[in-house]
C-alpha positions as CSV (number, residue, x, y, z in Angstrom):
1,M,115.8,73.0,59.4
2,K,115.0,69.5,58.2
3,G,117.8,68.3,60.5
4,K,116.2,70.5,63.5
5,F,112.9,69.1,62.6
6,T,114.2,65.7,63.2
7,E,115.4,66.5,66.4
8,I,112.4,67.7,67.7
9,K,110.9,64.4,66.6
10,K,113.3,62.2,68.8
11,K,112.7,64.2,71.5
12,V,108.7,64.2,71.3
13,R,109.3,60.2,70.5
14,L,110.6,59.7,73.5
15,I,107.4,60.6,75.5
16,F,104.9,59.6,73.0
17,N,105.1,57.0,70.6
18,E,101.8,55.5,70.4
19,E,100.3,53.6,67.1
20,K,98.7,55.9,64.8
21,S,95.0,54.2,65.5
22,C,94.6,56.1,69.1
23,R,92.3,59.0,69.0
24,L,93.8,62.0,70.6
25,L,92.1,64.8,72.3
26,I,94.3,67.8,72.4
27,A,94.2,70.8,74.7
28,V,94.2,73.9,72.7
29,S,94.0,77.5,74.1
30,G,95.2,79.2,70.9
31,G,98.5,80.3,72.1
32,S,101.8,79.4,70.3
33,D,102.7,76.3,72.2
34,S,99.1,74.4,71.8
35,M,98.7,75.2,67.9
36,A,102.3,73.8,67.6
37,L,101.0,70.6,69.1
38,L,97.7,70.7,67.2
39,H,99.5,71.2,63.9
40,Y,102.4,68.5,64.9
41,F,100.1,65.3,65.5
42,L,97.5,66.5,62.7
43,N,100.7,66.4,60.3
44,E,101.6,62.8,61.9
45,G,98.1,61.5,60.4
46,Y,96.3,60.6,64.1
47,D,92.8,61.0,64.6
48,I,92.5,63.7,66.8
49,G,90.0,66.5,68.4
50,A,90.5,69.6,70.0
51,A,89.4,71.1,73.2
52,H,89.1,74.8,74.7
53,V,87.9,76.2,77.6
54,N,86.8,80.1,77.8
55,Y,87.2,81.5,81.4
56,G,86.2,84.7,80.3
57,L,88.9,86.2,82.7
58,R,90.4,88.6,79.7
59,G,87.1,89.6,78.5
60,K,87.2,90.2,74.4
61,E,90.5,88.2,74.6
62,S,88.9,85.5,75.8
63,D,86.4,85.4,73.4
64,R,88.9,86.3,70.6
65,D,90.7,83.4,71.7
66,E,87.7,81.2,71.2
67,Q,86.9,82.6,67.9
68,F,90.3,82.1,66.5
69,V,90.7,78.4,67.6
70,R,86.9,77.7,66.0
71,A,88.3,79.4,62.4
72,Y,91.4,77.1,62.3
73,C,89.6,74.2,63.6
74,D,86.9,74.4,60.8
75,E,89.7,74.9,58.2
76,Q,91.7,71.8,59.3
77,G,88.6,70.0,59.1
78,V,89.0,69.8,63.1
79,R,86.2,68.1,65.4
80,L,86.4,71.2,68.4
81,F,84.7,70.8,71.8
82,V,84.2,74.2,73.5
83,L,83.8,75.0,77.6
84,D,82.2,78.2,78.4
85,A,83.0,78.6,81.9
86,K,82.8,82.0,82.4
87,G,79.9,81.4,84.8
88,R,82.2,78.5,87.3
89,M,85.5,80.8,87.6
90,L,84.7,81.9,91.6
91,K,86.4,84.3,93.9
92,T,89.2,82.3,95.4
93,S,93.3,83.0,96.3
94,N,94.4,80.3,93.9
95,L,92.4,81.5,90.5
96,Q,94.9,79.3,88.7
97,E,94.5,76.1,90.2
98,H,90.6,76.6,90.2
99,A,91.0,77.4,86.4
100,R,93.4,73.8,86.1
101,E,90.6,72.0,88.1
102,I,88.0,73.2,85.6
103,R,89.9,72.7,82.6
104,Y,91.2,68.7,83.2
105,N,87.5,67.8,84.7
106,F,86.7,69.2,81.1
107,F,89.4,66.8,79.1
108,Y,88.7,64.1,81.3
109,E,84.6,63.9,80.7
110,I,85.2,64.9,77.0
111,A,88.0,61.9,76.9
112,R,85.3,59.5,78.5
113,K,82.6,60.7,76.4
114,E,84.2,60.6,72.9
115,K,86.5,57.1,73.3
116,F,89.8,59.5,72.7
117,D,93.0,57.8,74.2
118,F,94.6,60.3,75.6
119,I,94.8,63.7,76.2
120,L,97.8,65.8,75.0
121,T,98.8,69.3,76.7
122,A,101.3,71.8,75.2
123,H,103.7,72.1,78.5
124,H,107.0,72.2,77.2
125,A,110.6,72.7,79.0
126,H,111.1,76.3,80.1
127,D,107.0,75.1,82.1
128,N,108.8,72.6,83.3
129,A,111.7,74.7,84.7
130,E,109.6,76.8,86.1
131,T,107.4,74.3,87.9
132,L,110.8,72.5,89.7
133,L,111.8,76.1,90.4
134,M,108.5,76.7,92.1
135,N,108.5,73.6,93.9
136,L,112.0,73.6,95.4
137,I,110.9,77.5,96.3
138,R,107.9,76.0,98.5
139,G,109.8,73.4,99.7
140,A,109.8,69.9,97.8
141,G,110.5,66.0,98.3
142,M,111.5,63.7,95.2
143,H,108.1,64.1,93.2
144,G,108.3,68.2,93.4
145,L,112.2,67.3,92.2
146,G,110.2,65.3,88.7
147,G,108.5,68.8,88.1
148,I,105.5,68.6,85.4
149,R,105.3,64.5,84.6
150,P,105.5,63.6,81.2
151,R,102.8,61.1,81.3
152,R,100.1,60.7,84.2
153,D,97.1,58.4,83.7
154,N,96.2,59.3,80.0
155,V,97.4,63.0,79.9
156,V,100.7,63.1,78.4
157,R,102.5,66.2,77.8
158,P,105.0,65.0,74.1
159,F,106.3,68.5,74.2
160,L,108.0,68.4,77.6
161,L,111.8,68.0,75.9
162,L,111.0,71.1,73.7
163,S,112.5,74.5,74.2
164,K,110.6,77.7,73.8
165,E,112.6,78.2,70.8
166,E,112.5,75.0,69.0
167,I,108.5,75.3,69.6
168,H,108.8,78.8,67.8
169,A,111.1,77.9,64.8
170,Y,108.5,74.7,64.0
171,L,105.9,77.7,64.0
172,N,107.5,80.0,61.8
173,S,108.8,77.3,59.6
174,N,105.2,76.0,59.2
175,H,103.6,79.5,58.7
176,I,101.2,78.1,62.3
177,P,98.8,81.1,63.3
178,F,98.7,81.7,67.0
179,V,97.3,84.6,69.4
180,E,99.2,86.0,72.3
181,D,97.7,85.9,75.9
182,H,99.5,88.9,77.4
183,S,98.6,88.3,80.9
184,N,101.7,86.2,80.5
185,A,103.5,89.1,80.7
186,T,102.1,90.8,83.8
187,L,104.2,89.7,87.2
188,D,100.7,88.6,88.9
189,Y,101.4,84.9,89.5
190,T,104.2,83.2,91.4
191,R,105.0,81.8,87.9
192,N,105.3,84.8,85.8
193,L,107.4,86.4,88.1
194,I,109.7,83.0,88.1
195,R,109.3,83.0,84.1
196,H,110.2,86.8,83.7
197,E,112.6,87.4,86.7
198,L,114.4,84.3,88.5
199,L,114.9,82.5,84.7
200,P,116.7,85.2,83.3
201,L,118.5,86.0,86.3
202,L,119.8,82.9,86.4
203,E,120.7,82.1,82.6
204,K,123.5,84.6,82.8
205,Y,125.1,82.1,85.3
206,N,124.3,79.5,82.9
207,P,122.5,80.1,79.6
208,S,121.5,76.6,79.4
209,V,119.6,76.6,82.8
210,V,116.3,75.7,81.1
211,S,117.6,72.9,79.6
212,H,119.6,71.6,82.6
213,L,116.3,72.3,84.9
214,S,113.9,70.5,82.6
215,K,115.7,67.4,81.7
216,T,116.9,67.0,85.3
217,A,113.3,66.4,86.4
218,F,112.8,64.3,83.3
219,I,115.7,62.0,85.0
220,V,114.4,62.7,88.4
221,N,110.5,61.3,86.9
222,S,112.3,58.2,85.0
223,Y,113.8,57.2,88.5
224,L,110.1,57.7,90.3
225,E,108.2,55.7,87.7
226,G,110.9,52.9,88.0
227,N,110.6,52.6,91.7
228,E,107.2,53.2,92.3
229,S,105.5,49.7,92.4
230,L,108.7,49.1,95.2
231,W,107.7,52.3,96.9
232,K,103.7,51.2,97.4
233,K,104.9,47.9,98.1
234,N,106.4,48.8,101.0
235,V,104.3,51.7,102.3
236,K,101.6,49.1,101.9
237,K,103.3,46.8,104.7
238,Y,103.0,49.0,107.2
239,L,99.9,51.6,106.2
240,K,96.9,49.8,107.4
241,V,93.3,50.8,107.5
242,K,91.0,50.0,110.1
243,A,87.9,48.0,109.5
244,A,85.0,49.8,108.8
245,S,86.4,53.5,109.1
246,D,88.8,55.6,107.5
247,I,91.0,55.5,110.1
248,R,95.0,54.7,108.8
249,E,97.5,53.6,111.0
250,F,101.4,53.9,110.1
251,L,102.7,50.9,112.0
252,H,106.7,51.2,112.6
253,P,109.5,49.7,114.5
254,K,110.1,50.9,118.1
255,V,112.1,54.0,117.4
256,K,115.7,54.0,119.3
257,K,118.0,57.2,118.4
258,S,116.5,57.5,114.5
259,P,113.7,56.5,113.0
260,S,113.3,53.2,112.5
261,L,112.7,52.6,108.8
262,P,114.2,54.7,105.8
263,L,113.1,58.6,105.6
264,W,112.2,58.0,102.2
265,L,109.3,55.3,103.5
266,Y,108.0,57.9,105.9
267,Y,107.7,60.4,102.9
268,E,106.2,58.4,100.9
269,A,103.4,56.8,103.3
270,L,102.3,60.3,104.5
271,R,102.5,62.4,101.6
272,P,99.1,61.6,100.2
273,F,97.6,63.0,103.8
274,G,99.2,66.0,103.2
275,I,102.9,66.2,105.2
276,N,105.4,67.9,102.8
277,S,108.9,68.8,102.6
278,S,108.2,72.0,105.0
279,V,106.9,70.3,108.2
280,F,108.5,66.5,107.2
281,F,111.5,67.5,109.7
282,D,109.7,68.9,112.7
283,F,107.6,65.2,112.2
284,I,110.6,62.7,112.3
285,Q,112.1,64.7,115.0
286,S,108.4,64.2,116.9
287,I,108.3,60.5,115.8
288,Q,111.9,60.6,118.0
289,N,109.7,61.8,120.9
290,P,106.4,60.2,120.6
291,S,104.0,62.2,122.9
292,G,100.9,62.2,121.2
293,Q,101.8,65.3,119.1
294,I,99.9,66.6,116.3
295,F,100.1,67.9,113.0
296,R,96.7,68.9,110.9
297,T,97.6,69.3,107.2
298,G,94.8,70.6,104.6
299,T,93.1,67.2,104.9
300,H,94.3,65.1,107.6
301,T,95.0,65.2,111.3
302,L,98.1,63.5,112.1
303,Q,99.4,62.1,115.7
304,T,102.8,60.5,116.4
305,L,102.6,57.8,119.2
306,K,105.0,55.0,120.2
307,N,105.4,52.7,117.3
308,K,102.3,54.1,115.4
309,I,101.1,57.1,113.3
310,I,97.2,57.5,113.8
311,I,95.7,59.3,110.6
312,L,92.3,61.1,110.4
313,P,90.4,62.7,107.7
314,L,89.5,65.8,108.5
315,N,85.8,66.9,108.5
316,K,84.6,68.3,105.2
317,K,82.6,70.7,106.8
318,K,85.3,71.4,109.3
319,K,88.5,72.1,107.4
320,K,90.5,72.7,110.9
321,E,88.9,70.2,113.2
322,D,90.2,69.3,116.8
323,V,91.3,65.5,117.5
324,F,93.2,63.7,119.7
325,I,94.4,60.1,120.3
326,T,95.0,58.3,122.8
327,E,96.8,55.1,122.4
328,G,96.5,53.4,125.8
329,P,95.3,53.7,129.5
330,E,99.0,55.4,129.8
331,G,97.6,57.9,127.2
332,P,98.9,60.1,125.7
333,W,96.1,62.8,126.9
334,P,94.9,66.0,125.8
335,E,96.3,69.2,128.1
336,F,92.7,69.7,129.6
337,I,92.5,65.8,130.8
338,R,93.9,64.3,133.7
339,A,93.7,60.4,134.2
340,E,94.2,58.0,137.0
341,R,94.0,54.4,137.5
342,V,91.5,53.6,140.2
343,I,89.7,51.4,142.0
344,P,86.4,52.6,143.3
345,E,84.2,51.7,146.1
346,H,80.7,51.5,144.5
347,D,79.1,52.8,147.6
348,K,81.2,55.7,147.9
349,L,80.8,56.7,144.1
350,K,80.7,60.6,143.9
351,M,80.3,62.3,140.3
352,N,80.0,65.5,138.6
353,K,79.6,66.4,135.5
354,N,83.6,66.5,134.7
355,T,84.7,63.5,135.6
356,A,84.6,60.3,134.2
357,L,84.9,56.6,135.1
358,F,85.1,53.7,133.4
359,P,86.2,50.0,133.6
360,L,89.2,49.4,131.9
361,E,88.1,45.9,131.0
362,K,85.6,47.6,128.8
363,L,86.9,50.0,127.1
364,K,88.7,49.8,123.4
365,F,92.0,51.8,122.4
366,P,92.8,53.7,120.9
367,L,90.4,56.5,122.1
368,Y,89.9,59.8,119.8
369,W,88.9,63.1,121.0
370,R,87.3,65.6,119.0
371,R,84.4,68.4,118.8
372,A,80.6,67.2,118.5
373,R,79.2,66.6,115.2
374,K,75.8,67.0,113.5
375,G,74.2,63.8,113.9
376,D,76.3,62.5,117.0
377,A,73.8,60.3,119.0
378,F,74.9,57.9,122.5
379,V,73.0,56.2,125.4
380,P,73.2,58.9,127.7
381,F,73.9,57.4,131.7
382,G,70.3,56.8,133.2
383,M,68.7,56.1,130.0
384,K,67.9,53.5,128.0
385,G,68.2,54.5,124.3
386,K,69.6,56.5,122.1
387,K,69.5,60.3,121.9
388,K,71.5,62.8,119.9
389,I,73.8,65.0,121.0
390,A,72.3,68.0,120.0
391,D,69.2,67.1,121.8
392,F,71.1,66.4,124.7
393,L,72.9,69.7,124.9
394,K,69.9,71.7,124.2
395,D,68.1,69.7,127.5
396,E,71.6,70.4,129.3
397,G,71.0,74.4,128.5
398,I,73.4,74.6,126.2
399,K,73.0,77.3,122.5
400,A,73.4,76.1,119.8
401,A,76.2,78.5,118.6
402,L,78.1,76.1,121.4
403,K,77.3,72.4,120.7
404,S,80.1,72.2,118.0
405,R,82.8,73.4,120.7
406,V,81.7,70.4,123.1
407,W,84.5,67.9,123.1
408,I,83.3,64.2,122.4
409,L,85.1,60.8,123.0
410,T,84.8,57.7,121.4
411,D,86.5,54.4,121.7
412,A,88.4,52.2,119.0
413,N,85.4,51.5,117.3
414,E,84.0,55.3,117.1
415,E,81.0,54.7,120.0
416,I,80.6,58.0,121.9
417,I,81.4,56.9,125.6
418,W,81.4,60.1,126.9
419,V,80.4,64.1,126.5
420,A,83.4,65.1,128.0
421,G,81.9,68.2,130.9
422,F,78.1,66.3,130.7
423,R,77.1,63.0,130.9
424,T,78.9,59.4,130.2
425,T,77.4,56.9,128.1
426,E,74.8,53.8,129.7
427,H,76.8,51.4,128.2
428,F,79.8,51.8,131.1
429,R,77.8,52.0,134.2
430,I,79.2,50.0,137.3
431,Q,77.2,46.9,138.5
432,K,76.5,46.9,142.3
433,G,78.7,44.3,143.8
434,T,82.0,45.2,141.5
435,N,84.9,47.5,142.1
436,P,86.7,46.6,138.8
437,E,89.8,48.6,138.2
438,C,88.7,51.8,136.3
439,L,90.2,54.7,134.5
440,E,89.0,57.9,136.0
441,L,89.5,61.1,133.8
442,L,88.7,64.2,135.2
443,M,88.2,67.5,132.7
444,L,89.7,70.5,133.9
445,E,87.7,73.6,134.9
446,N,86.5,75.9,131.7
447,E,88.1,73.4,129.3
448,A,84.5,72.1,128.1
449,G,85.2,74.2,125.2
450,L,82.2,76.3,126.5
451,E,84.3,79.1,127.8
């Protein structure tokens, strides 16, 4: 078996070959993989600590795991850090992701406080193959094809090239105890369905499929790491942040028959804002025929214009906030607005709540359409001082429950210039004796968000 373990060491050192002076925090659940990882680096002579999280999701079995890890660490002289997360588990549609967030926040906190150089987890080749398949099924770009990253910041997965069989051979040879998590055998989670149904089916076609998938993911990750600085440099060239705001613009050359930049550059620039492979090609098609089309992800609103993509973060309290961007006097405009350039005669001005006149020389584009938010304020036409939108609407007889449905128009500086369907700001008053070219906006009936 000595030759076999030499192979294990070679694979581990491809990912982790740091000096023995490093301090390592090892994530230990008590299962076979993490116990093998703990034993391996303990035997390698590193200064190590262990971290365990008890979620309490499996009742007595969760407590059994914690006691097992405590006893083993005491026996081996390993300092153990335990998080009791029983009161932190929320009812959520993605329990696995919530547990992961709790787990890694705990690891990062301990590593920072106790000055551990690296956090080690026991992900192996089968985990990587499962992750790659999950990403493919959901729709993946290059990063999805990379599966689990061998390294991310100070988190390292030294066993990522090892198969389950190699890990179990190591456990048996060294008589390392472990506990079984019986939830791994259920079909409750997508990963377990892949583990117990899809992978065994694929292994009938190719017994080495796990090894091939894992190695492919490893190679893709190496490629991504090697080109990451180049990608970031190119993305930075086109992705701009507007001064004193959280609005971003992805500026690109004018699109003719096809996108003017390589598709990977669009993908890498927009991926952090929630554009994934499932909507990417629809997004690219909208760039070829820009009409102000809006895409909403879980975190941002993106709108495609002639030579730019406007990116706005969603209001954290309103995950599906309506946002629309008007790039210039020619639009694009929301469906509920009709716009026209006019030169009004001052003495014949007839205004109503659904019409707004803005001297073009004062307008600062792009304009942003959004719903009213808590804390919004403006200087209403006919007044001298600022007034909160909530108070203004109350005076207009609008019920509190309907205030958040009112459309607000802001300029490029995010100053509110129109509470649509109600009143413009005093700053755009047309002075007597002047007849500037104006932009007249008409809000179509029943489109004030209050129908």
